C-alpha positions in Angstrom: 33.4 85.4 51.4 36.2 87.0 49.4 36.7 89.7 52.2 37.0 87.0 54.8 39.6 85.1 52.7 41.5 88.4 52.2 41.6 89.1 56.0 42.8 85.5 56.7 45.6 85.8 54.1 46.7 89.2 55.5 46.8 87.9 59.1 48.9 84.9 58.0 51.3 87.3 56.2 51.6 89.5 59.4 52.3 86.5 61.5 54.9 85.3 59.1 56.6 88.7 59.1 56.5 88.8 62.9 58.1 85.4 63.0 60.8 86.5 60.7 61.4 89.7 62.8 61.5 87.6 66.0 63.9 85.2 64.4 66.1 88.1 63.4 66.2 89.3 67.1 67.3 85.9 68.4 71.0 85.5 69.1 73.1 82.3 68.9 76.3 80.9 70.4 78.5 78.4 68.6 81.4 77.1 70.6 84.3 74.7 70.8 86.1 73.3 73.8 89.7 71.9 73.5 91.4 69.9 76.2 94.9 70.3 77.6 96.3 68.0 75.0 94.9 70.1 72.1 92.1 67.6 71.3 88.3 68.0 71.2 86.9 68.0 74.7 83.5 66.1 74.7 80.9 65.9 77.4 81.6 69.3 78.9 78.4 70.8 80.3 77.8 74.4 79.4 75.4 76.7 81.2 74.5 79.9 79.4 73.0 82.5 81.8 71.6 85.9 80.8 73.0 88.4 83.3 70.1 90.8 82.9 67.2 88.3 83.3 68.9 85.5 85.2 67.4 83.0 82.7 69.8 80.1 81.8 70.0 77.3 79.2 72.1 74.2 79.3 73.9 72.3 76.6 76.8 69.9 76.3 79.8 69.5 73.9 79.6 66.7 71.4 82.2 64.2 70.4 84.1 66.9 68.5 84.0 69.2 71.5 81.5 71.5 69.9 78.3 73.1 71.3 75.5 75.2 69.9 72.7 77.2 71.5 70.1 79.4 69.8 67.1 81.3 71.1 69.2 83.7 73.2 68.3 87.3 73.9 70.9 90.0 73.2 73.0 91.1 76.1 75.8 89.8 78.4 75.7 86.1 79.1 77.9 84.1 81.5 79.1 80.8 80.2 80.0 78.2 82.9 81.8 75.1 81.9 81.5 72.0 84.1 82.5 68.3 84.0 82.1 65.3 86.2 85.0 64.5 88.5 86.1 60.8 89.1 83.6 60.7 92.0 80.8 61.6 89.6 80.3 65.1 91.1 79.9 68.1 88.8 82.9 70.5 89.0 83.3 73.9 87.5 86.4 74.2 85.3 86.0 77.5 83.6 83.8 80.6 83.3 83.6 83.3 80.6 81.4 86.2 79.8 80.1 86.8 76.2 78.2 89.8 74.8 75.5 88.9 72.2 74.3 91.4 69.7 70.7 91.4 68.4 70.3 88.7 65.9 74.0 87.9 66.0 76.0 84.7 66.3 79.0 84.6 68.6 81.7 82.0 68.3 83.4 81.0 71.5 86.6 78.8 71.7 87.8 77.6 75.1 91.3 76.1 74.6 92.6 74.7 77.9 96.0 73.9 76.3 96.5 77.6 75.7 95.0 78.6 79.0 97.3 76.3 80.9 100.3 77.7 79.0 99.4 81.2 79.9 98.8 80.2 83.5 102.3 78.6 83.6 103.8 81.7 82.2 102.0 83.9 84.8 103.1 81.5 87.5 106.7 81.7 86.4 106.5 85.5 86.2 105.0 85.7 89.7 107.7 83.3 91.1 110.5 85.4 89.4 109.1 88.6 90.9 108.8 87.0 94.3 112.5 85.8 94.1 113.5 89.4 93.1 111.6 90.9 96.0 113.1 88.3 98.4 116.7 89.2 97.2 115.8 92.9 97.7 114.6 92.2 101.1 117.7 90.3 102.1 119.8 93.1 100.7 117.8 95.7 102.7 118.0 93.6 105.9 121.8 93.1 105.5 122.4 96.9 105.2 119.9 97.6 108.0 121.6 95.1 110.5 125.0 96.6 109.8 123.7 100.1 110.3 121.9 99.2 113.5 125.0 97.6 114.9 127.0 100.7 114.2 124.4 103.0 115.7 124.1 100.8 118.8 127.9 101.0 119.3 127.7 104.8 118.9 124.9 105.1 121.5 126.9 102.9 123.9 129.9 105.3 123.5 127.6 108.3 124.1 126.4 106.8 127.3 130.0 106.2 128.3 130.9 109.8 127.5 128.0 111.1 129.6 129.4 109.2 132.6 133.1 110.0 132.0 135.0 113.0 133.5 134.8 116.1 131.3 138.4 115.8 130.2 137.8 112.3 128.7 134.6 113.0 126.9 136.1 114.5 123.7 138.2 111.4 123.1 135.2 109.1 123.5 133.0 111.2 121.2 135.7 111.1 118.5 135.2 107.3 118.4 131.5 107.9 117.7 131.9 109.8 114.5 133.0 107.0 112.1 130.4 104.7 113.6 127.6 107.2 113.0 128.9 107.7 109.4 128.7 104.0 108.9 125.2 103.9 110.3 124.1 106.7 108.0 125.6 105.1 104.9 124.2 101.6 105.6 120.7 102.9 106.5 120.7 104.9 103.2 121.7 101.7 101.4 118.9 99.8 103.1 116.5 102.4 102.0 117.7 102.2 98.4 117.5 98.3 98.4 114.0 98.1 99.9 111.4 96.3 97.8 108.6 98.4 96.3 106.0 99.3 99.0 107.9 97.3 101.6 106.2 97.8 105.0 109.6 97.9 106.7 110.6 101.1 104.8 109.2 103.3 107.5 111.4 101.6 110.1 114.5 102.1 107.9 114.0 105.8 107.4 113.1 106.3 111.0 116.4 104.7 112.1 118.2 106.8 109.5 116.7 109.9 111.2 118.1 108.6 114.6 121.6 108.2 113.1 121.5 111.7 111.6 120.1 113.0 115.0 123.0 111.3 116.9 125.5 112.9 114.5 123.9 116.3 115.1 122.8 116.6 111.5 119.4 117.8 112.5 118.1 119.1 109.1 118.9 115.7 107.5 117.3 114.0 110.5 114.1 116.0 110.1 113.9 115.0 106.4 114.3 111.3 107.3 111.6 111.6 110.1 109.3 113.4 107.7 109.5 110.4 105.4 108.8 108.0 108.3 105.6 109.9 109.4 104.4 109.9 105.8 104.9 106.1 105.5 103.5 105.4 108.9 101.3 108.4 110.1 99.9 106.5 113.1 103.2 106.2 115.0 103.4 108.7 117.8 107.1 108.1 118.4 108.0 109.2 114.9 106.2 112.5 115.4 107.9 113.0 118.8 111.4 112.6 117.3 110.5 114.8 114.4 109.4 117.5 116.9 112.8 117.1 118.7 114.9 117.8 115.6 112.6 120.6 114.3 112.9 122.3 117.7 116.7 122.0 117.5 116.9 123.8 114.1 114.6 126.5 115.3 111.4 125.5 113.5 109.3 126.0 116.6 105.9 126.1 115.0 106.5 123.0 113.0 107.9 121.3 116.1 104.8 122.1 118.1 102.6 120.6 115.4 104.6 117.4 115.4 104.5 117.1 119.2 100.7 117.9 119.1 100.3 115.1 116.6 102.3 112.7 118.9 100.1 113.7 121.9 96.9 113.2 119.8 98.0 109.7 118.7 99.1 108.6 122.1 97.0 110.4 124.8 98.4 108.4 127.8 101.9 109.8 126.9 100.7 113.3 125.9 102.4 114.9 128.9 105.7 113.3 127.9 105.4 114.7 124.4 105.0 118.2 125.7 107.6 117.7 128.3 110.1 116.5 125.6 109.3 119.6 123.6 110.0 121.8 126.6 113.2 120.0 127.5 114.6 120.3 123.9 113.8 124.0 123.9 115.3 124.5 127.4 118.4 122.6 126.4 118.9 124.8 123.3 118.5 128.0 125.4 115.1 128.8 123.9 113.6 129.4 127.4 110.8 131.7 126.4 109.5 129.2 123.8 109.8 126.4 126.4 107.3 127.9 128.8 104.1 127.0 126.9 104.9 123.3 126.3 106.0 122.9 129.9 102.8 124.5 131.1 100.8 122.0 129.0 102.9 119.1 130.4 102.2 120.2 134.0 98.5 120.5 133.4 98.2 117.0 131.9 100.6 115.5 134.5 100.9 117.7 137.6 103.0 115.1 139.5 106.2 115.1 137.4 108.7 117.2 139.4 111.2 118.0 136.6 108.5 119.6 134.4 107.8 122.0 137.3 111.4 122.8 137.8 112.0 123.5 134.1 108.9 125.6 134.0 110.1 127.7 137.0 113.6 128.1 135.5 112.2 129.1 132.1 109.8 131.7 133.7 112.6 133.0 135.8 114.9 133.5 132.8 112.2 135.4 130.9 111.4 137.9 133.7 111.6 141.6 132.9 112.6 144.6 134.8 111.6 148.3 135.0 112.7 151.4 136.7 110.6 152.8 139.5 112.2 156.0 140.8 115.7 155.1 142.0 115.1 151.4 141.9 115.3 148.7 139.3 112.2 146.4 139.9 112.1 142.9 138.6 108.8 141.9 137.1 108.5 138.2 137.9 106.4 136.1 135.5 103.2 134.7 137.2 103.6 131.2 138.4 107.4 131.3 138.8 107.6 130.8 142.5 104.6 128.4 142.4 106.5 126.2 139.9 109.6 125.9 142.1 107.4 125.3 145.2 105.5 122.6 143.4 108.8 120.8 142.6 109.8 120.9 146.3 106.4 119.6 147.3 106.8 116.6 145.0 110.5 116.0 145.3 111.9 117.7 148.4 115.1 115.8 148.1 115.2 115.7 144.3 118.2 116.6 142.1 116.8 120.1 141.6 115.8 120.6 145.2 118.7 122.9 146.2 118.4 124.9 143.0 114.7 125.4 143.6 115.2 126.6 147.2 117.9 129.0 146.0 115.6 130.3 143.3 112.8 130.9 145.8 115.2 132.7 148.1 116.3 134.9 145.2 112.8 135.6 144.2 112.0 136.7 147.8 115.0 139.0 147.9 113.9 140.6 144.6 110.6 141.7 146.0 112.1 145.0 147.4 113.9 146.0 144.2 117.5 146.8 143.6 119.1 150.2 144.3 120.7 151.7 141.2 121.2 155.4 142.1 124.8 156.3 142.7 124.9 159.1 145.3 127.4 161.9 144.8 129.2 163.7 147.6 132.4 165.6 148.5 135.4 163.6 149.3 136.8 164.1 152.8 140.3 165.5 152.8 
């Protein structure tokens, strides 16, 4: 009998100890809600959800705006505060996360007066920043418009100079110089005034590159175009213009890479990209370098006559010669005559038709070689 009583007492003691341990593992939340006037906020419904288990409990603030909930497991809990709107529908007004420690009690104060003040301050700060960005944008736009007007005037004068007699061109081109300087200065001012991360910045620096290019400041133009392609790496035209100025300053490999990127981004105009490369090289007397891009252009678009003419002219200019006995024999590059003939097939009355026919005649005559030996003999008295 005594043994049974001892076992019962021991079991009761163990259960009591377990209850104490369980109670020590239970967490609690004590909270207070204050309305926008700084007064207790009664009848606010509070849902306390355990983020790990998904289990939730609900309570409500009393007349003093206080709420209390025990029996919570440790971990992160999401507190959702709701109240009934004038139509009687439940509306969420705030949410907050709380981390509960084992056996701990967390105090939560939701002060809507302070929250509203912070929100007003944030709104004012956002409005101030927006106004500053707007002023920056207007400043950038003002400089950009002035620059673009000057550049357009300079381009119009350039077109006029191209049509004018040779003796009048220098005077017209002199009028371009101050306009281009104005364009450069204003575009740089627009770049400096641009808001942070403004999507229009790529357009500004691209136009700056155009102004430098028109002023024949090719190194500066390349730098501006480089900025443009970094800001907008999907714009084929930016890479095309970058290739133009890089070719003009002799950076042939880099120019080729820029044109290749332009062709990759805009496949329908790939032939034009390579043709532009060849034209720039040809115009700058880099005829040997012009051959490869012109070949690529004619492969992609075999119906463009000017590409064939320029290819023929570049090949002809790079032909070599060698001595064979008493003769100097010209070694014509393969495809030279074919390029000229292709031009005539496509544009028999084109602007390079006469030059192409003359080149073919010259090539024909070169086939026999050129006599170079000077014969010696006695003078007749």
